[in-house]
LUMVORO-279127 format. One record per residue (C-alpha): chain; z, x, y. Coordinates in steps of 0.2 Angstrom, whole numbers, plus 2048, in hexadecimal, padded with zeros to 3 digits. Layout:
% LUMVORO-279127
<pt A, <Z, X, Y>>;
...
***
This chain:
% LUMVORO-279127
<pt A, <D54, 710, 946>>;
<pt A, <D66, 710, 94B>>;
<pt A, <D69, 722, 945>>;
<pt A, <D6D, 72D, 954>>;
<pt A, <D5F, 737, 95B>>;
<pt A, <D68, 74A, 957>>;
<pt A, <D6B, 747, 947>>;
<pt A, <D56, 741, 942>>;
<pt A, <D49, 74E, 945>>;
<pt A, <D39, 746, 940>>;
<pt A, <D31, 753, 937>>;
<pt A, <D1C, 753, 93A>>;
<pt A, <D0E, 754, 92B>>;
<pt A, <D00, 756, 937>>;
<pt A, <CFE, 76C, 939>>;
<pt A, <CFF, 770, 94C>>;
<pt A, <D0A, 761, 952>>;
<pt A, <D1C, 764, 951>>;
<pt A, <D21, 756, 95E>>;
<pt A, <D1F, 746, 95E>>;
<pt A, <D1D, 747, 94A>>;
<pt A, <D12, 741, 940>>;
<pt A, <D16, 73D, 931>>;
<pt A, <D0E, 73F, 920>>;
<pt A, <D08, 732, 916>>;
<pt A, <D18, 72E, 90A>>;
<pt A, <D24, 733, 919>>;
<pt A, <D19, 725, 923>>;
<pt A, <D1C, 718, 916>>;
<pt A, <D2F, 71B, 917>>;
<pt A, <D32, 719, 929>>;
<pt A, <D27, 70A, 929>>;
<pt A, <D32, 703, 920>>;
<pt A, <D41, 708, 928>>;
<pt A, <D38, 702, 938>>;
<pt A, <D37, 6F0, 92D>>;
<pt A, <D48, 6F3, 925>>;
<pt A, <D51, 6F4, 938>>;
<pt A, <D4A, 6E2, 93D>>;
<pt A, <D4B, 6D8, 92C>>;
<pt A, <D5E, 6DE, 92B>>;
<pt A, <D61, 6D1, 939>>;
<pt A, <D57, 6C3, 934>>;
<pt A, <D60, 6B2, 92F>>;
<pt A, <D62, 6AF, 91D>>;
<pt A, <D55, 6A2, 91C>>;
<pt A, <D46, 6AD, 924>>;
<pt A, <D4A, 6BB, 918>>;
<pt A, <D4A, 6AE, 907>>;
<pt A, <D3B, 6A8, 90D>>;
<pt A, <D32, 6B8, 90C>>;
<pt A, <D3B, 6BC, 8FD>>;
<pt A, <D34, 6AE, 8F4>>;
<pt A, <D24, 6B1, 8F9>>;
<pt A, <D24, 6C2, 8F1>>;
<pt A, <D2C, 6BA, 8E1>>;
<pt A, <D1E, 6AF, 8E0>>;
<pt A, <D13, 6BF, 8E0>>;
<pt A, <D1C, 6C8, 8D2>>;
<pt A, <D1D, 6B9, 8C9>>;
<pt A, <D0B, 6B5, 8C9>>;
<pt A, <D0A, 6C7, 8C3>>;
<pt A, <D16, 6C6, 8B7>>;
<pt A, <D0E, 6B6, 8AD>>;
<pt A, <CFE, 6BB, 8AC>>;
<pt A, <D01, 6CE, 8A8>>;
<pt A, <D12, 6CF, 8A0>>;
<pt A, <D12, 6C9, 88D>>;
<pt A, <D27, 6C6, 88C>>;
<pt A, <D24, 6BA, 89E>>;
<pt A, <D14, 6B3, 899>>;
<pt A, <D1A, 6AA, 889>>;
<pt A, <D2D, 6A5, 891>>;
<pt A, <D27, 6A0, 8A2>>;
<pt A, <D17, 696, 89D>>;
<pt A, <D1B, 686, 8A2>>;
<pt A, <D1D, 68D, 8B4>>;
<pt A, <D0F, 697, 8B3>>;
<pt A, <D01, 68B, 8BB>>;
<pt A, <D0C, 684, 8CB>>;
<pt A, <D14, 697, 8CE>>;
<pt A, <D25, 695, 8D7>>;
<pt A, <D26, 68E, 8E8>>;
<pt A, <D37, 68A, 8EA>>;
<pt A, <D48, 691, 8E8>>;
<pt A, <D4A, 680, 8DC>>;
<pt A, <D3C, 683, 8D1>>;
<pt A, <D41, 697, 8D1>>;
<pt A, <D54, 695, 8C9>>;
<pt A, <D4D, 68A, 8BE>>;
<pt A, <D47, 69B, 8B7>>;
<pt A, <D51, 6A0, 8A6>>;
<pt A, <D5C, 6AE, 8A9>>;
<pt A, <D58, 6BE, 8A3>>;
<pt A, <D63, 6C8, 898>>;
<pt A, <D64, 6DD, 892>>;
<pt A, <D63, 6D8, 882>>;
<pt A, <D54, 6CD, 884>>;
<pt A, <D4B, 6DF, 88D>>;
<pt A, <D52, 6E9, 87E>>;
<pt A, <D4A, 6DC, 872>>;
<pt A, <D3B, 6D9, 879>>;
<pt A, <D37, 6EA, 87C>>;
<pt A, <D24, 6EF, 883>>;
<pt A, <D20, 6DD, 886>>;
<pt A, <D2C, 6DF, 895>>;
<pt A, <D1D, 6EC, 89A>>;
<pt A, <D0F, 6E3, 8A6>>;
<pt A, <CFC, 6E9, 89E>>;
<pt A, <CF6, 6EA, 8AE>>;
<pt A, <D00, 6F1, 8BB>>;
<pt A, <CF6, 6F4, 8CC>>;
<pt A, <CEF, 704, 8D0>>;
<pt A, <CF7, 703, 8E2>>;
<pt A, <D08, 701, 8DC>>;
<pt A, <D04, 714, 8D7>>;
<pt A, <D0A, 71E, 8C7>>;
<pt A, <D14, 716, 8BB>>;
<pt A, <D24, 71E, 8B6>>;
<pt A, <D33, 719, 8A9>>;
<pt A, <D47, 718, 8AC>>;
<pt A, <D56, 719, 8A3>>;
<pt A, <D66, 712, 8A2>>;
<pt A, <D75, 71B, 8A1>>;
<pt A, <D78, 713, 890>>;
<pt A, <D8C, 70F, 896>>;
<pt A, <D89, 6FE, 88F>>;
<pt A, <D85, 705, 87D>>;
<pt A, <D73, 704, 87E>>;
<pt A, <D68, 70E, 88C>>;
<pt A, <D5C, 702, 893>>;
<pt A, <D4A, 708, 896>>;
<pt A, <D40, 702, 8A4>>;
<pt A, <D30, 703, 8AD>>;
<pt A, <D2B, 707, 8C1>>;
<pt A, <D1F, 70E, 8CA>>;
<pt A, <D1C, 71A, 8DA>>;
<pt A, <D21, 70C, 8E6>>;
<pt A, <D31, 706, 8DE>>;
<pt A, <D38, 718, 8DF>>;
<pt A, <D31, 717, 8F1>>;
<pt A, <D3C, 708, 8F5>>;
<pt A, <D4B, 710, 8EC>>;
<pt A, <D4A, 720, 8F9>>;
<pt A, <D45, 714, 907>>;
<pt A, <D57, 70B, 903>>;
<pt A, <D60, 71A, 902>>;
<pt A, <D58, 71F, 913>>;
<pt A, <D5E, 710, 91A>>;
<pt A, <D70, 713, 911>>;
<pt A, <D71, 723, 91F>>;
<pt A, <D68, 71B, 92D>>;
<pt A, <D77, 70D, 92D>>;
<pt A, <D85, 718, 929>>;
<pt A, <D80, 725, 938>>;
<pt A, <D7F, 732, 92C>>;
<pt A, <D7C, 743, 934>>;
<pt A, <D6F, 749, 929>>;
<pt A, <D6E, 75C, 92E>>;
<pt A, <D80, 75E, 926>>;
<pt A, <D82, 765, 915>>;
<pt A, <D80, 759, 909>>;
<pt A, <D8D, 75C, 8F6>>;
<pt A, <D86, 752, 8E7>>;
<pt A, <D92, 752, 8D7>>;
<pt A, <D89, 747, 8C8>>;
<pt A, <D83, 745, 8B6>>;
<pt A, <D72, 74B, 8B1>>;
<pt A, <D6E, 759, 8BC>>;
<pt A, <D71, 76B, 8BC>>;
<pt A, <D7A, 774, 8C9>>;
<pt A, <D6F, 77A, 8DA>>;
<pt A, <D6A, 77A, 8EA>>;
<pt A, <D5C, 774, 8F7>>;
<pt A, <D59, 776, 90A>>;
<pt A, <D58, 762, 90C>>;
<pt A, <D60, 752, 907>>;
<pt A, <D51, 74D, 8FE>>;
<pt A, <D42, 741, 8FA>>;
<pt A, <D4A, 732, 905>>;
<pt A, <D4D, 73E, 914>>;
<pt A, <D3D, 748, 914>>;
<pt A, <D34, 740, 924>>;
<pt A, <D45, 74A, 92D>>;
<pt A, <D4C, 75A, 930>>;
<pt A, <D5C, 75B, 925>>;
<pt A, <D6B, 767, 91E>>;
<pt A, <D6A, 770, 90E>>;
<pt A, <D72, 764, 8FE>>;
<pt A, <D7B, 76B, 8EF>>;
<pt A, <D7D, 765, 8DD>>;
<pt A, <D8A, 766, 8D0>>;
<pt A, <D8C, 75F, 8C0>>;
<pt A, <D98, 753, 8BD>>;
<pt A, <D9C, 759, 8AD>>;
<pt A, <DA5, 769, 8B1>>;
<pt A, <DB8, 768, 8B5>>;
<pt A, <DBF, 75D, 8C4>>;
<pt A, <DC8, 76E, 8CA>>;
<pt A, <DBA, 779, 8CA>>;
<pt A, <DB0, 768, 8D5>>;
<pt A, <DBE, 76A, 8DF>>;
<pt A, <DBC, 77C, 8E3>>;
<pt A, <DAA, 779, 8E4>>;
<pt A, <DAC, 76F, 8F2>>;
<pt A, <DB9, 779, 8FC>>;
<pt A, <DAC, 789, 8FB>>;
<pt A, <D9C, 77D, 902>>;
<pt A, <DA8, 774, 90C>>;
<pt A, <D9A, 765, 90D>>;
<pt A, <D98, 758, 91D>>;
<pt A, <D97, 749, 90F>>;
<pt A, <D9A, 74A, 8FD>>;
<pt A, <D91, 73D, 8EE>>;
<pt A, <D98, 73B, 8DC>>;
<pt A, <D9D, 72C, 8D0>>;
<pt A, <DA9, 720, 8D6>>;
<pt A, <DB7, 728, 8C8>>;
<pt A, <DB4, 738, 8CE>>;
<pt A, <DB6, 739, 8DF>>;
<pt A, <DC5, 72F, 8DC>>;
<pt A, <DC9, 73C, 8CF>>;
<pt A, <DC5, 74B, 8DD>>;
<pt A, <DD1, 743, 8EC>>;
<pt A, <DDE, 740, 8DF>>;
<pt A, <DDC, 753, 8DD>>;
<pt A, <DDB, 759, 8ED>>;
<pt A, <DEA, 74F, 8F2>>;
<pt A, <DF5, 758, 8E2>>;
<pt A, <DEE, 767, 8EA>>;
<pt A, <DEE, 764, 8FB>>;
<pt A, <DDB, 768, 8FD>>;
<pt A, <DD1, 763, 90E>>;
<pt A, <DBF, 763, 911>>;
<pt A, <DBF, 767, 925>>;
<pt A, <DAC, 762, 928>>;
<pt A, <DAD, 752, 91C>>;
<pt A, <DA7, 743, 925>>;
<pt A, <DA3, 736, 916>>;
<pt A, <DA5, 735, 903>>;
<pt A, <D98, 728, 8FB>>;
<pt A, <D99, 722, 8E9>>;
<pt A, <D8D, 71A, 8DE>>;
<pt A, <D8B, 715, 8CC>>;
<pt A, <D9C, 70D, 8C8>>;
<pt A, <DA6, 701, 8CF>>;
<pt A, <DB2, 706, 8DC>>;
<pt A, <DC4, 705, 8D9>>;
<pt A, <DCF, 6FD, 8E3>>;
<pt A, <DD9, 70C, 8E8>>;
<pt A, <DCB, 717, 8EA>>;
<pt A, <DC9, 716, 8FD>>;
<pt A, <DDC, 71A, 901>>;
<pt A, <DDC, 727, 8F6>>;
<pt A, <DCC, 72E, 8FF>>;
<pt A, <DD4, 72C, 910>>;
<pt A, <DE3, 733, 90B>>;
<pt A, <DDB, 743, 903>>;
<pt A, <DCD, 745, 90F>>;
<pt A, <DCF, 738, 920>>;
<pt A, <DBE, 733, 91C>>;
<pt A, <DB5, 721, 917>>;
<pt A, <DAC, 71D, 908>>;
<pt A, <D99, 716, 907>>;
<pt A, <D96, 70F, 8F8>>;
<pt A, <D89, 708, 8F1>>;
<pt A, <D81, 6FC, 8E1>>;
<pt A, <D73, 701, 8D8>>;
<pt A, <D6C, 702, 8C7>>;
<pt A, <D5F, 70C, 8BF>>;
<pt A, <D54, 6FE, 8BB>>;
<pt A, <D56, 6F5, 8CA>>;
<pt A, <D57, 702, 8D9>>;
<pt A, <D65, 6FF, 8E5>>;
<pt A, <D6B, 6EE, 8E6>>;
<pt A, <D77, 6ED, 8F3>>;
<pt A, <D7E, 6F9, 902>>;
<pt A, <D8E, 6FC, 908>>;
<pt A, <D8E, 6F3, 919>>;
<pt A, <D90, 700, 928>>;
<pt A, <D9E, 6F7, 92F>>;
<pt A, <DA7, 6EF, 922>>;
<pt A, <DAA, 6F2, 910>>;
<pt A, <DA4, 6E5, 908>>;
<pt A, <D8F, 6E8, 901>>;
<pt A, <D7E, 6E0, 90A>>;
<pt A, <D72, 6DC, 8FB>>;
<pt A, <D61, 6E6, 900>>;
<pt A, <D57, 6D3, 901>>;
<pt A, <D45, 6DB, 903>>;
<pt A, <D44, 6E1, 8F4>>;
<pt A, <D50, 6D8, 8E8>>;
<pt A, <D55, 6C5, 8E5>>;
<pt A, <D67, 6C6, 8E0>>;
<pt A, <D72, 6B6, 8D9>>;
<pt A, <D83, 6B5, 8D6>>;
<pt A, <D86, 6A8, 8C8>>;
<pt A, <D93, 69E, 8C2>>;
<pt A, <D96, 69A, 8B1>>;
<pt A, <D8C, 68B, 8B0>>;
<pt A, <D7E, 698, 8B8>>;
<pt A, <D7E, 690, 8CA>>;
<pt A, <D7F, 698, 8D9>>;
<pt A, <D94, 6A0, 8D9>>;
<pt A, <D9E, 697, 8E7>>;
<pt A, <DA1, 6A6, 8F7>>;
<pt A, <DB1, 6AE, 8F0>>;
<pt A, <DAF, 6AC, 8DD>>;
<pt A, <DAA, 6B9, 8D1>>;
<pt A, <D99, 6B7, 8C7>>;
<pt A, <D8C, 6BE, 8BF>>;
<pt A, <D7E, 6C7, 8CA>>;
<pt A, <D6B, 6C4, 8C6>>;
<pt A, <D5D, 6CD, 8CD>>;
<pt A, <D4D, 6CB, 8D0>>;
<pt A, <D41, 6DB, 8D3>>;
<pt A, <D33, 6D7, 8E0>>;
<pt A, <D2B, 6E6, 8E0>>;
<pt A, <D2B, 6ED, 8CF>>;
<pt A, <D19, 6E8, 8C9>>;
<pt A, <D1B, 6F4, 8B8>>;
<pt A, <D29, 6EB, 8B1>>;
<pt A, <D30, 6DC, 8BA>>;
<pt A, <D42, 6D6, 8B7>>;
<pt A, <D44, 6C4, 8BD>>;
<pt A, <D54, 6BA, 8BE>>;
<pt A, <D5C, 6CA, 8B3>>;
<pt A, <D6E, 6CC, 8B0>>;
<pt A, <D74, 6DB, 8AC>>;
<pt A, <D85, 6D6, 8A9>>;
<pt A, <D8C, 6DC, 8B9>>;
<pt A, <D99, 6D1, 8C4>>;
<pt A, <D9B, 6CF, 8D6>>;
<pt A, <DA4, 6C2, 8E2>>;
<pt A, <D97, 6BD, 8EF>>;
<pt A, <D9D, 6BC, 8FF>>;
<pt A, <D99, 6B2, 913>>;
<pt A, <D8F, 6B8, 91F>>;
<pt A, <D93, 6C9, 927>>;
<pt A, <D9B, 6CB, 938>>;
<pt A, <D8E, 6DB, 93C>>;
<pt A, <D80, 6CC, 93D>>;
<pt A, <D75, 6D3, 931>>;
<pt A, <D6E, 6C4, 925>>;
<pt A, <D70, 6CE, 915>>;
<pt A, <D7A, 6C7, 908>>;
<pt A, <D8B, 6CA, 908>>;
<pt A, <D91, 6D3, 8F6>>;
<pt A, <DA3, 6D3, 8FB>>;
<pt A, <DA8, 6DD, 8EA>>;
<pt A, <DA0, 6E2, 8D9>>;
<pt A, <DAD, 6DF, 8CE>>;
<pt A, <DA4, 6E7, 8BE>>;
<pt A, <D9C, 6E6, 8AE>>;
<pt A, <DA1, 6D7, 8A1>>;
<pt A, <DA8, 6E3, 895>>;
<pt A, <DB3, 6E8, 8A1>>;
<pt A, <DBC, 6D7, 8A2>>;
<pt A, <DCE, 6D5, 89D>>;
<pt A, <DD2, 6C7, 891>>;
<pt A, <DE2, 6C0, 891>>;
<pt A, <DEA, 6B7, 87F>>;
<pt A, <DEB, 6A6, 88B>>;
<pt A, <DD8, 6A7, 891>>;
<pt A, <DDA, 6AE, 8A0>>;
<pt A, <DCC, 6BB, 8A5>>;
<pt A, <DC9, 6C9, 8B3>>;
<pt A, <DC6, 6D9, 8B5>>;
<pt A, <DD6, 6E2, 8B5>>;
<pt A, <DDC, 6ED, 8C5>>;
<pt A, <DE9, 6FB, 8C1>>;
<pt A, <DED, 708, 8D2>>;
<pt A, <DF2, 717, 8D1>>;
<pt A, <E03, 70F, 8DF>>;
<pt A, <E05, 702, 8D2>>;
<pt A, <E0C, 711, 8C2>>;
<pt A, <E09, 724, 8CB>>;
<pt A, <E1B, 72C, 8CA>>;
<pt A, <E24, 721, 8BD>>;
<pt A, <E1A, 72E, 8AF>>;
<pt A, <E12, 73D, 8B0>>;
<pt A, <DFF, 736, 8AC>>;
<pt A, <DF1, 740, 8B5>>;
<pt A, <DE7, 733, 8AF>>;
<pt A, <DE4, 722, 8A5>>;
<pt A, <DD9, 717, 89B>>;
<pt A, <DDC, 705, 895>>;
<pt A, <DD5, 700, 887>>;
<pt A, <DD4, 6ED, 881>>;
<pt A, <DD3, 6ED, 86E>>;
<pt A, <DDC, 6DD, 869>>;
<pt A, <DE0, 6CB, 875>>;
<pt A, <DF1, 6D0, 876>>;
<pt A, <DEF, 6E2, 874>>;
<pt A, <DEC, 6F0, 87F>>;
<pt A, <DEB, 704, 87A>>;
<pt A, <DEE, 70E, 88A>>;
<pt A, <DE7, 721, 888>>;
<pt A, <DF2, 72C, 892>>;
<pt A, <DF0, 73E, 899>>;
<pt A, <DFF, 744, 89F>>;
<pt A, <E07, 756, 8A4>>;
<pt A, <E13, 753, 898>>;
<pt A, <E19, 746, 88A>>;
<pt A, <E26, 737, 890>>;
<pt A, <E37, 73A, 892>>;
<pt A, <E45, 72C, 897>>;
<pt A, <E41, 71C, 898>>;
<pt A, <E2D, 720, 89F>>;
<pt A, <E25, 719, 891>>;
<pt A, <E2C, 708, 894>>;
<pt A, <E2C, 708, 8A6>>;
<pt A, <E1A, 70D, 8A8>>;
<pt A, <E16, 6FF, 899>>;
<pt A, <E1D, 6F3, 8A6>>;
<pt A, <E15, 6F7, 8B4>>;
<pt A, <E03, 6F8, 8AB>>;
<pt A, <E08, 6E6, 8A3>>;
<pt A, <E0B, 6DF, 8B5>>;
<pt A, <DF9, 6E5, 8BE>>;
<pt A, <DF3, 6DF, 8AE>>;
<pt A, <DFB, 6CF, 8B1>>;
<pt A, <E01, 6CC, 89E>>;
<pt A, <E0E, 6D3, 893>>;
<pt A, <E04, 6DA, 886>>;
<pt A, <E07, 6E3, 879>>;
<pt A, <E04, 6F9, 87E>>;
<pt A, <E02, 707, 876>>;
<pt A, <E02, 718, 87F>>;
<pt A, <DF8, 725, 879>>;
<pt A, <DF9, 737, 880>>;
<pt A, <DE7, 740, 87F>>;
<pt A, <DE1, 750, 884>>;
<pt A, <DD3, 749, 890>>;
<pt A, <DCB, 736, 891>>;
<pt A, <DB8, 73D, 891>>;
<pt A, <DAB, 734, 89C>>;
<pt A, <D9D, 728, 890>>;
<pt A, <D8C, 727, 894>>;
<pt A, <D84, 72B, 8A3>>;
<pt A, <D94, 736, 8A6>>;
<pt A, <D9E, 725, 8AC>>;
<pt A, <DB0, 722, 8AA>>;
<pt A, <DB9, 711, 8A5>>;
<pt A, <DC9, 70F, 8AA>>;
<pt A, <DC8, 6FD, 8A0>>;
<pt A, <DC0, 6FA, 891>>;
<pt A, <DC1, 6EB, 886>>;
<pt A, <DBB, 6ED, 873>>;
<pt A, <DBC, 6DB, 872>>;
<pt A, <DAB, 6D0, 86D>>;
***
């Protein structure tokens, strides 16, 4: 493991023995995984793929034997199994609607007891309907193991203070950083609810003066913008961490300007766990191949060429309670070339977002819109905006403003947004008091209401 020695003091689970530490059972498993991760991240892609296929054969055999949905859907492959990547790619892609319609038919009728307790998780429901899935003690351990890998990759000084602002939590504090770092002595952590006013969140951060801050990507962006407006600095801050939403193109620059630190982003979901972590040396992402098979597929279902956007399809390799095989959640990403850092883990250069957040132009062009603050800031007194496409030729802009438009501000802002979107949409600008966050407290700066 490459974490500096002074930042990771192991804790012993054996009474009377402080050093060398003898970890307890759970911590020993966590450290054993990190030892393997340190090796496997450097393996060539072909070696990783060979082991992935072997593990997929195990989960596939379990699925077609104990999961009613797969018993029916994969009947033609049941006897021979999956022994090659060509066979793997013959399997039909699974959709979110399939899972919601299938209900309990996706649940294994014979979860191996060695996998531990079966636990239920629920997605935020940002798509309009939450998705309930099952996992096990083992899949939860993997979640924490990849979080620890993220700490190690980015060489965080875990003796510092961690401040988290997130949904589905109560305000509180703890003497440590949680389960992922339970094998080590850490500094304290504090947590604040995402539902409080952004100004109060900034005041709380100043009061806590953390070494690391963690929040949803759009909330961190709002925190940094408010800090810039007030001239607030966080003198001890070493890094900002984001999760749960697509990182907007200008957020890294805004955070650098506000606090002088870099962002470490991650790509995860409730039903799949950590999908990809930001490379410790570059701003793109590495797929966590020890736990998942991740494909980026073009419109024909073939692997998308590097540099082009495609649909993300994922197979879980270790969820024996509710396997998800070639599952397309609706996310889109851009596959990349092998990373110059030397890791063999596949690269995603960008996580583009959900299909529902795609802009559709009247000329048929589809893309994920970008309208960074630098393109419209200073034109009008806009604090926050959200664009909603409600017709193929019309965009409704919801604007939180410090005052009404004056002079030619409305026309200039409309022209700036049309330039960002790449088409002269009809635009209606509405001043609102607040733009509410959606399910799971996630904020979407662009939404499409088109079918």
